[in-house]
Structures are given as C-alpha cells and as structure tokens.
C-alpha positions as CSV (number, residue, x, y, z in Angstrom):
1,M,117.3,105.7,-134.8
2,A,114.1,104.5,-136.3
3,N,112.2,107.4,-134.7
4,A,114.6,109.9,-136.4
5,L,113.5,108.8,-139.8
6,P,110.2,110.3,-141.2
7,S,107.3,108.0,-141.4
8,Q,105.5,107.3,-144.7
9,A,102.7,109.7,-143.8
10,E,105.1,112.4,-142.8
11,G,107.0,111.9,-146.1
12,R,103.7,112.3,-148.1
13,A,102.9,115.4,-146.1
14,L,106.3,116.9,-146.9
15,T,105.9,116.1,-150.6
16,D,102.4,117.6,-150.6
17,G,103.6,120.7,-148.9
18,N,106.4,121.2,-151.5
19,R,103.9,120.7,-154.2
20,F,101.5,123.2,-152.8
21,R,104.4,125.8,-152.4
22,I,105.3,125.3,-156.1
23,L,101.7,125.6,-157.2
24,D,101.3,128.8,-155.0
25,G,104.5,130.2,-156.6
26,L,103.2,129.5,-160.1
27,A,99.8,131.0,-159.3
28,A,101.5,134.1,-158.0
29,A,103.7,134.4,-161.1
30,I,100.6,134.0,-163.4
31,L,98.7,136.6,-161.5
32,R,101.6,139.0,-161.5
33,H,102.1,138.8,-165.3
34,L,98.4,138.5,-166.1
35,P,97.7,142.2,-166.7
36,A,100.7,142.5,-169.1
37,T,99.6,139.4,-170.9
38,L,96.1,140.6,-171.3
39,A,97.2,144.0,-172.5
40,I,99.5,142.5,-175.2
41,L,96.8,140.1,-176.4
42,G,94.3,143.0,-176.4
43,C,96.7,145.1,-178.6
44,I,97.2,142.2,-181.0
45,L,93.4,141.7,-181.3
46,L,92.8,145.4,-181.9
47,W,95.5,145.4,-184.5
48,Q,93.9,142.5,-186.4
49,L,90.4,144.1,-186.1
50,V,91.7,147.4,-187.5
51,V,93.3,145.7,-190.5
52,W,90.1,143.8,-191.2
53,G,87.8,146.7,-190.5
54,F,89.6,149.2,-192.7
55,S,90.7,146.6,-195.3
56,V,94.3,147.7,-195.0
57,P,96.4,146.2,-197.8
58,T,98.9,143.6,-196.7
59,F,101.9,145.4,-198.2
60,M,101.1,148.4,-196.1
61,A,100.3,146.9,-192.7
62,P,99.8,143.1,-192.4
63,G,97.7,141.8,-189.6
64,P,98.9,139.3,-186.9
65,V,97.5,136.4,-188.9
66,D,99.7,137.4,-191.9
67,V,102.7,137.8,-189.7
68,I,102.2,134.4,-188.2
69,K,102.0,132.9,-191.7
70,A,105.2,134.7,-192.6
71,F,106.9,132.9,-189.7
72,G,106.0,129.6,-191.1
73,E,106.8,130.4,-194.7
74,N,110.2,132.0,-193.9
75,A,111.3,130.0,-190.9
76,G,114.6,129.0,-192.5
77,V,115.5,132.6,-193.6
78,L,114.6,134.0,-190.2
79,W,116.5,131.3,-188.4
80,T,119.6,131.8,-190.6
81,N,119.7,135.5,-190.0
82,F,118.9,135.3,-186.3
83,W,122.2,133.8,-185.3
84,P,124.5,136.5,-186.7
85,T,122.6,139.2,-184.9
86,L,122.5,137.2,-181.7
87,M,126.3,136.8,-181.8
88,E,127.0,140.4,-182.6
89,A,124.6,141.6,-179.9
90,V,126.1,139.3,-177.2
91,L,129.7,140.0,-178.1
92,G,129.1,143.7,-178.3
93,F,127.3,143.6,-174.9
94,I,130.3,141.9,-173.3
95,F,132.9,144.0,-175.1
96,G,131.2,147.4,-174.3
97,N,130.4,146.6,-170.7
98,V,133.8,145.2,-169.8
99,I,135.5,148.2,-171.2
100,A,133.1,150.5,-169.4
101,V,133.6,148.8,-166.0
102,L,137.4,148.9,-166.3
103,L,137.3,152.6,-167.2
104,A,134.9,153.3,-164.3
105,V,137.3,151.7,-161.9
106,W,140.2,153.7,-163.3
107,F,138.2,156.9,-163.1
108,V,137.2,156.4,-159.5
109,Y,140.8,155.8,-158.4
110,S,142.3,158.4,-160.7
111,P,140.4,161.7,-160.8
112,L,143.0,163.1,-163.3
113,A,142.1,160.3,-165.7
114,E,138.4,161.0,-165.2
115,R,138.9,164.7,-166.0
116,A,140.9,163.9,-169.1
117,F,139.0,161.0,-170.7
118,Y,135.4,161.4,-169.5
119,P,134.7,164.3,-171.9
120,I,136.1,162.0,-174.7
121,A,133.5,159.4,-173.8
122,V,130.8,162.0,-173.9
123,I,131.9,163.1,-177.4
124,I,131.9,159.6,-178.7
125,K,128.4,159.1,-177.3
126,S,127.2,162.2,-179.0
127,I,128.2,160.9,-182.5
128,P,125.1,159.3,-184.1
129,I,125.6,155.6,-184.6
130,I,124.2,155.7,-188.1
131,A,127.0,158.1,-189.0
132,L,129.7,156.2,-187.1
133,A,128.9,152.9,-188.8
134,P,130.3,153.7,-192.3
135,I,133.5,155.0,-190.7
136,L,134.0,151.7,-188.8
137,V,133.3,149.8,-192.0
138,L,136.1,151.7,-193.7
139,L,138.5,151.2,-190.8
140,V,138.0,147.5,-189.9
141,G,136.2,146.1,-192.9
142,N,132.7,144.8,-193.6
143,G,132.8,141.7,-191.4
144,I,131.5,141.1,-188.0
145,A,134.0,143.4,-186.3
146,P,132.2,146.8,-187.0
147,K,128.9,145.2,-185.8
148,I,130.4,144.2,-182.5
149,I,132.1,147.6,-182.0
150,I,128.8,149.5,-182.7
151,A,126.8,147.2,-180.4
152,G,129.5,147.7,-177.8
153,L,129.5,151.5,-178.2
154,I,125.8,151.7,-177.6
155,C,126.2,149.6,-174.4
156,F,129.3,151.5,-173.2
157,F,128.2,154.9,-172.0
158,P,125.2,154.0,-169.8
159,T,127.3,151.4,-168.0
160,L,130.3,153.8,-167.6
161,V,128.1,156.5,-166.1
162,N,126.2,154.1,-163.7
163,M,129.3,152.2,-162.7
164,V,131.2,155.4,-161.8
165,Q,128.2,156.6,-159.8
166,G,127.9,153.2,-158.1
167,L,131.6,153.0,-157.1
168,K,131.4,156.5,-155.7
169,S,128.2,155.8,-153.8
170,A,130.1,154.0,-151.0
171,S,129.3,155.4,-147.6
172,P,132.0,157.7,-146.3
173,A,131.5,156.2,-142.8
174,M,132.1,152.7,-144.2
175,L,135.2,153.9,-146.1
176,D,136.6,155.6,-142.9
177,L,135.9,152.4,-140.9
178,M,137.8,150.3,-143.4
179,R,140.8,152.7,-143.3
180,I,140.8,152.6,-139.5
181,L,140.9,148.8,-139.8
182,S,144.0,149.2,-142.1
183,A,142.2,147.8,-145.1
184,S,144.1,148.1,-148.4
185,N,142.6,149.7,-151.5
186,S,141.9,146.3,-153.0
187,E,140.1,145.2,-149.9
188,I,138.0,148.4,-149.8
189,F,137.2,147.8,-153.5
190,W,136.1,144.2,-153.2
191,K,134.3,144.5,-149.9
192,V,132.8,148.0,-150.1
193,R,132.9,149.7,-153.4
194,L,132.1,146.8,-155.7
195,P,129.2,145.3,-153.7
196,G,127.7,148.8,-153.4
197,S,127.9,149.4,-157.1
198,L,126.1,146.3,-158.2
199,P,122.6,147.7,-158.2
200,F,123.8,150.6,-160.3
201,L,125.7,148.2,-162.6
202,F,122.7,145.9,-163.3
203,A,120.4,148.9,-163.9
204,A,122.8,149.9,-166.7
205,L,123.2,146.3,-167.9
206,K,119.4,145.9,-168.4
207,I,119.5,149.0,-170.6
208,A,122.6,147.7,-172.5
209,A,121.0,144.3,-173.1
210,T,118.2,145.8,-175.2
211,S,120.5,148.5,-176.7
212,S,123.0,145.9,-177.9
213,V,120.4,144.3,-180.2
214,M,119.5,147.7,-181.6
215,G,123.2,148.4,-182.2
216,A,123.8,145.1,-184.1
217,I,120.8,145.7,-186.3
218,V,121.8,149.3,-187.1
219,A,125.3,148.1,-188.0
220,E,123.8,145.5,-190.3
221,W,122.0,148.2,-192.3
222,I,125.4,149.4,-193.5
223,G,126.5,147.1,-196.2
224,S,125.7,143.7,-194.6
225,S,124.2,140.8,-196.4
226,Y,123.2,138.8,-193.3
227,G,121.5,139.3,-190.0
228,L,118.1,140.6,-189.0
229,G,119.1,144.2,-189.9
230,A,119.9,143.2,-193.5
231,L,116.7,141.1,-193.7
232,I,114.7,144.2,-192.5
233,I,116.2,146.2,-195.4
234,E,115.6,143.5,-197.9
235,A,112.0,143.0,-196.8
236,T,111.3,146.7,-196.9
237,Y,112.6,147.3,-200.4
238,N,110.8,144.2,-201.8
239,F,107.5,145.2,-200.1
240,R,107.4,141.9,-198.1
241,S,105.6,143.5,-195.2
242,P,104.7,140.2,-193.4
243,L,108.3,139.2,-193.4
244,L,109.4,142.7,-192.3
245,Y,107.0,142.5,-189.3
246,A,108.1,139.0,-188.4
247,T,111.7,140.1,-188.4
248,V,110.9,143.0,-186.1
249,V,109.1,140.7,-183.8
250,I,112.1,138.4,-183.6
251,A,114.4,141.3,-182.9
252,A,112.2,142.6,-180.2
253,S,111.9,139.2,-178.7
254,L,115.7,138.8,-178.6
255,A,116.0,142.1,-176.8
256,V,113.4,141.1,-174.2
257,V,115.1,137.7,-173.6
258,L,118.4,139.4,-173.0
259,F,116.7,141.9,-170.7
260,F,115.2,139.1,-168.6
261,A,118.5,137.1,-168.6
262,V,120.2,140.1,-167.0
263,S,117.3,140.6,-164.6
264,Y,117.6,136.9,-163.6
265,A,121.3,137.3,-163.0
266,E,120.6,140.4,-160.9
267,S,118.2,138.5,-158.7
268,K,120.8,135.8,-158.0
269,I,123.8,138.1,-157.5
270,V,122.4,141.3,-155.9
271,R,120.8,140.5,-152.6
272,W,120.1,144.1,-151.5
273,K,119.2,147.4,-153.1
274,P,119.8,150.9,-151.9
275,T,116.9,152.4,-150.0
276,T,115.3,155.7,-151.0
277,D,113.9,158.2,-148.6
278,H,110.3,159.3,-149.3
C-alpha cells in the first residue's frame, strides 16, 4: 500500500512537470500573439509620431497620449455609458440569434415555410438600419426596446443563413443510416443535424458578436441620451476629439471581448470542424 503512494521526490517531479507544461503553454500563447501585438503597438507609435511630426491639432486628430488622458479625465462618464451599450448588445445578440436558430430549424423541416418567409428575411436585411431605427422608435418608444431590436436584427440574418446551411449539411449517408435504424426526427436532429451545424453556427455567432455592438451604437444615435453611441454624438458636436476616440476604443474593445468570448465557447463546445478538400 505504501508503494502505491508517490514518494516525495516523485511528487516534486510531477509538480515540476505541470509547472513546465504551464510555462510552455504560456510561452506558446505569447509567441502566437506576438506578431499581432507588435503590429498594434507599431500602429499606435506611428499614429503618435504623425500627430507630433505634422503638429495636428487635438480637436482634429488627438494622439494616443491625448486619448489616454481622456480615459482618466472622463472615466466616470465612459463607465456610466458603457453599461447600457453592453446590455443592449448582449440582449440583442441573444434575441436575434435565438429567433434565427428557431427559424432555421423550421425552414429545414418545412420547405414551404422556407419558400414563404426566407424572402421576407432578405427584404428586412436589405433595409438600412439607420433608416429602420426611427421607425422602431415610433413603434415601441425611445427606451431600451428599439436598441435591442436593432442589435438583434443585425445579428439575425448571418445566423439564419449559416444555421440553415449547417442543418442541411448533414451527410445523406448518415441520414439514411439513422432512418434504417428507425430513428425519429428528433433523434436525427439532436444526434446528426445539430452537431453538424455547430461549426456553421459559431462562425455566424462570431460575426454577430461584433455586429451587435455596432447595432446598439447605431440605435443610440437615434434620440438616445445614454450609451456609447450617444456619447460619440455628444463628443463629436462639442469637438471633444480625445473623448470621441476614447469612446470608440471602448466600443471596439467591447466587440473584441464578445468575439473572443464566443470563440472560447466554440473551443469548449465544438470538438471537430468539417474538413475541406484542397
């Protein structure tokens, strides 16, 4: 029994081995992201040098130093307006994608519904969001509802198209095998169609994650007094360029965080991806 327990030296070796694996993983991650990090830092440095070299007025194009100062001077304002935009983007993301997935399932199992309603979805997608926003404000008011709807509409169409394609991508041989085994439609959906559609779905969700932020900000331009979109309008009209750039940086950072959140979820849920022939 005593021999089954690891000795102190073996325990240290296991601990050292785990530590080395963690360090190797961190080093690999750093090396993988090093080119992008250096490119971003290089662009920021070039931006600052151009502003200094050509003596560009701050109200026209502030340098990174001015933008960083704006973060400190307007931290409270930025923080207060960040939360409404985050809520609108996340709720719109959920709303638009859930509706898109449900419609995609309906379309796959009802070709008549697809022929009837798919063109309507295309027509709705073709309407410019900036033109649709005032209509929604008139219909549902000037609260949070039109912002969520607009963010959801931007997410809706890419997910609908990808999900329909994903659900239809199931191998005919696999579908025939499931029917031979007397599988029900629900069993075929959960065991074949849905797992096969996940790579397509997450490809659309990554697009929707960034688009939802854009939709929320565009919606806030139409008669809103809060949110990053409203702050962008206010900073623009008051020639507060450093605050404008700081707000844009926060909006872009939010979109990037949502994108990587979806990518992380994909890495945990999707264990395979469809192969492509070269």
